[in-house]
N, C-alpha and C positions, 0 to 999 in steps of 0.2 A: 795745593792745599794738603795739609797734613792728614794722615788717615784718621787720627783721633777726632779732629774737628769734623771731618766728613761723616764719621759714625755718629757724632752728636747731632748733626743736622738731620740725618736720616731718622734718628730716634725721635727728635722733636717733631718731624713731619708725621711720623707714625702716631704719636700721641695726639697731635692736632686732628688727624684724620679720624682717630678713634672717637674723640670728643664730638666731632662734627657728625659722625654716624649716629652717636647716641642722642645728641640734642642739637637740633638746628635752631639757631637763634634768630629772632626778628626784633629783639630789643637791645638796649645798651649793654655794654660790658661793665663789670664781670657778669657772666651768665650764672644765674642761680641754679642749683641742681634740680633736675626733673623729679617729680614724685616717683616713689617706688610703687609699682603696680603688678598685678598678676592676672593672667588669663587662664581660666579653667572651664571644664565641662563635665557634668556627671554622666554624659552619654559616651560610653566607650565602644559600643558596637554599632556599626552601620550596616544596614541591609543593602545588598547589591540589587541594582535594577529598580529601585524606588527612590523617591525623594524623602530624605530623613529630616525631620525638624529637630535640629540640634540646638540645645540651649547653651549659649556662650555667656560666661560671667566675667566681667572686668572689675577687679577690686583695687581701689586706690588706698595704698597704705600711707601715703603722704610722706612728709619729712619735716624738718624744723620750720619750714616756711608755711606748712599746711596748705599747699596749693590745691586748687580744684582743677580737675581734668575737664577741659571744655572742648566742644565740637569734636567728639571722638569719632574717628572713621576707621573701620577695619574690614578685612576680607580674609578668606581662606583660599589658599592656593595649593593645588595638587592636580596633576594631569588626569587623574581618575576621579576627581571631584568637581562638580559643577554647581555654582550657586544659581538657583533658579528664581530667587526673589529679588527685591530691590536692594539698593546699596545699604550696608549696615552702618548705622550712625546712632550715636548717643549724645544727647545735648550736654549734660554735665554729670560728673561723678565727683562728689565732694570727698574731702579727706576722711579716711577711715570708713568709707562707704563702698557699696558695690552696685552694679547695674547689670541686668541680664537681658539678653536679646535672643530671639529664636532665629536661627539661620537655616533656611531650606537648602540641604545639600543632597545632590543626586550622586550616588555612588555607581560608577560604571560597572557593567557586568564583568569586565576584564580586570577589575582592580585586584591587586594582590591582597593576601589575608591581613597584612599589616600596612597601614598608611600613616605617613607623617605629613601633616598639613602645616604649611607655613602661614603665619598670620601677621601680615603687615598691618601696623597700627600707627595712626598719626593723631595728634591732639594738640591743643594749646593749653598753657598754664601761666598763671600770674599775668594774664592779659597780653603781655608783650612777647612771650616766648612760645616756641613750639618744639615738639619732639616727634621723631619718627623711628620706630624700632620694628624688629621682626621677632616674633615668638613662635613656638611650635606646639602642636597638639598631636597626640598619637591616637589612632583608631584601629580597631579590629573589624574587618569586613567579613560578611558571610551571606549565603543565600537564604532568603526568607520567602519561599514560594507561597506559603499560606496567606501572606499579606498582599499578594498580587491578585486582583479580581478578574484576570483574563486567562482563559485556557485556550490553547490552539491545538489543532489536529490537521492531519493531511491524509487523504485517502483517494484512490486505493494505494496500497503499498507495493503492489506488484505491477510493473509496467512492461509493455511489450516493446522490445528493442527494434530499432529500424523503422519506427513510425511515430507519428505525433499522438501522444496520450493526453487525455483530459484528466487533470487532477484538481481536487477541490480542497481549498483552504477554509477551515472552519474556525470562527472566532466567537467564543462564548463568554459573555460578561456575567460573571457569577456574583458581582457586587450589587450594591444598592444605589449607585450613582451612575450617571451616563459617562461613558468613555468617549473622548473626543480626539479628533486628529490622529486616527490610528494609521500608522505606516508600517507595512510588513515587507521586509526584503528577504527573498529566498536566494540561497547560494549553495554551491557545491564545494565541499571542503577541498582546498588546494586548487580550486579552479579546474577540476578534472575535465579533460576533454571528452567529447562524445555526448555531452548533456547541454541542451540549449533550451532556454525558456522562451516560449512563444506568447507574446502579450506584454502588457505594461508591468514594469518592475521599477520601484517597489509598488506593492498594492496599496491603494489609498482608500480609506473608509472614513467618511465624515464623522459618524457617531455610531455607537452601539448602546441602545437603551439597557437599563438594568434587567437582569435575568433573561437576556435575549441572545440569540445567535445570528451572526451574519456569515454567509458562505460566499466565497468567490471562486469561480472555476477558471483555471488558466491552462494553457497548453504547454506541454514539455516534450521535446524530442530527445530521445536517448538511444545511443548505440554504444553502451558502456560495458563495464564489467558486470559480473553476476550480482554484486551488491555495492551500493554506494550511499553515503549519508547526504541527506538534504537538510541544510541548516536554515532556520527561520529566525530572524531577528525582528522584534516588534516593539515599537515605541508608541506611546500614547499619553494623553493627559487624563488623569483621574481627578476631575475638578480642575484645580490649578496646579496639581502636583504632577511632575513628569515621572513616568514609569517606563520600564523597559523589561522585556523578557526575551530569552533566547532558548530555542529548543532544537533538537536534532532528531530526524526521523530516518530510520533505515529503509531504503528503497531497494526492492529486488527487481532485477532485470531478467525477463524471460522472453525468448524468441517465440515465433509463431509455429504451430504444429498443425498441419492439415493433411490427414490421412485420407487419400482418395482411392476408393476401390474400383477395380476393373476386372474384366474377364471372369465374371461370376458364372460358375458352372455347377451342375449337379450330375453325378455319375453313379449308376446309369440314369438316363433321362426318363425312362419309363419305370416309375416306382409303383409298388403294390404293397398290400398289407403284409407286415412281417419281413420286409426286405431290408437288406443292408445297403447303405449308400454313403457317398462322400460328397461334401460340399467344398468347393475350392474357389479361391479368388486371389487377386494380386492387389497389394496396397502400395501406394507411392506417396511419400511425404513431400508435398509441394511447399512446405513451410520453410522457415529460416534455420531451424535447429532440428536435430535428430532426437530419437527417443531411445530409452533403454528399458530393460526388464519387461518387454512387451509379452503379453499372454492373450491368446484368443480363446474365448469360451462361448459355446453355443447356449443361448437362452431358449430352452426347449419348450415348445407349446405342448398341450395335451395331445397324446397319441404318438409322441416321439420320445426316444430315450437314448442314453449313451451306449456306444458300442465299446465294450471293454471296461476298463476301470475308471476312465476319465473322459469327460467331454471337453477337455481343454488341451491346448498345445502351447508350449513355450516357444516364443519367437526370438526373444533376445533383443538386440538392437536393430533399429530401423534408421538407416542414414537418409539424409535429405537427397532428393532427386534420384533415389534408387528404388527398384522394384523388389518387393519381398513377397514370395508366394505363401499362402496360408491354406491348410487343408484340414478338415475334421471328418471323422468317420462316425456315422450315426446309424440308427435303425428305427423302423416303425413298428408299432404294436400291431398285432394281428387283427385287432378290433377297430383300427382307425378307419374313419369314414373316408370315402373318396372325395376329392375336391382339391382346391387350391389352398396352399398354406404359405406362411412367411416364417422363416427361422431367423431370428436376430442373432448375430454374432457380435459379442462385445470384445473390443480390443482395449485392454487396460495397459497403461505404461507409466513411466516416470519421465518428467521433463528435466531440464538442466538444473532446476531448483529442488529436485527430488520430490516433487509434488505428484500425488496420484491422480491421473487423468484417464479418461476413457472416451472411446467413440464407438458407434454402432454401425454395423453393416447388415442390411436386410437381404436374405437369400430366398427367392421364391421357389417353392416346391409343389409339384402336382402329383397327387396320389390317384392311381387308377385301380381297376378291379382285376382279380385273378380268376381265370376260367379253367375248369377241369374238363377235359374231353374224354372220348371213348378209349377202350382198351386197344393197345397196339401190340404187335408181335415183333420180337427181335430174336436174333440168333444167340443161343447160349453155348455152353461147352459142347463140343462134339457135333455142332450144327443143329442141336435140338432147339425147337421153338419154345420161347419163354414169354408168357403173357406179361404185360406191364401196363403202366398208365403214363400219359404225358400231360404236362400242364402248359397251357397257353397263357401268357401274360400280355395283356393289352392295356392301352391307355383308357382312362375313364371316358365313357361315352356321354354325350350330352343328352338331356331329357328328350329333345325332339328326335334324335336318332333312335333312342330306345322306343319311343312311341311308334315311329315308322316301322321298326322291326316287328313290334308286337302286332301292328296292323297287318303287316304282310303275312305273319304267321296265321292270324285269324282268317285272312282272305284265302290262304292256301287250304286251311282246314275246312272252310265252308265249301270251297270248290271240290275238295275231295269227297265231302259228304254228298254234295249234289251229284258228283260223278258216280258214286256208288249207288245212289238211289236210281239214277238214270239207267245204269247197267241192269239193276235188278228189275226195273220196269220193262226194259227191253227183253230180257230173258223171259219174263212172265208172258209177254205178248207173243213170243215165238212158240211157246208150248201149244200143242194141238188141243183144240177144244173137244170135250167128250161129245160123242154122238148120241 
């Protein structure tokens, strides 16, 4: 076969295929031309995540035959657009006339800012003939949060690593209609390891009445990095319209801190009014993470005061499973009453999220009484005797002990008085009587 003849056959086949794509015939030949028509919409912007009611207008410009478009069927195709209504159909569109239909289109949240939707359309004309074509419409997509009547929230935002945490998902219907078939799927961006949801996913809620909130608590185990995003995708029906929202929440991961005190001691153990003393103890972090910038501060009750310029001591870092000694020097007022006291010591620190936290350690203290006794003599320079005084410091005595001592003193005094009287009486009786 010659090249020219082959080219002619290929060209003829292309023309026939083009005509077949433009107008499929069901009637006799020759095929009359299909009417000229146009598909337009005044709505150029689609809101993401909600069902948009898009008006579609089909205009029949006709031709010399003045055909009527009959049994018109059309649809909109794009992977980010979903028709949520019934099939789009129009009975007839006369020559030089238009027909408009509303098409419910759901725009996916992941849709690009510019969408081109293909519109396949089929119809019949002049009774015996049909036509199938594809036209295009362009849309701009954007987020419209004010049009979505559902607000979601997740709390708490700080989780403890290495254990199961309970988190609450809150769904608030801010609209005036009931939201039905609510489905919420939680996920971690990139499928980050170390985070596992405990419970049913996705969360299913049958309905949320207007101006109402429904909360669902689920478990989550995390042993992850310091911060990770929790993504929540929610779909629901607002009446018959499909809607969808997506939100992301920053979750913070914090380990456990448990500062356990031990070896609590007061030195000296026998305290009196106006004495200087120190309190000391050891803390061990039995949690999963250490602390930094730790400072110990005595919370002084009445009768105690700082010794020196500060009642605090900087500790620095406390590592897990390590013992850290803490010591504070204090003094008592000279007017403090004897008895038992508790001195709280606050340990403030920062965790791995740089949050300010604190714990308290109670230190028991007993204040006794000071006793001044008689003059004593000591050797001075050159062996000379120098008078002086010494002070005896003892523990506070109980009330019963004091009463016993007072009673003993009274008994001794009474016995001495009786003894003196008896001696005087005896001496008087021994004197000779005058004759």
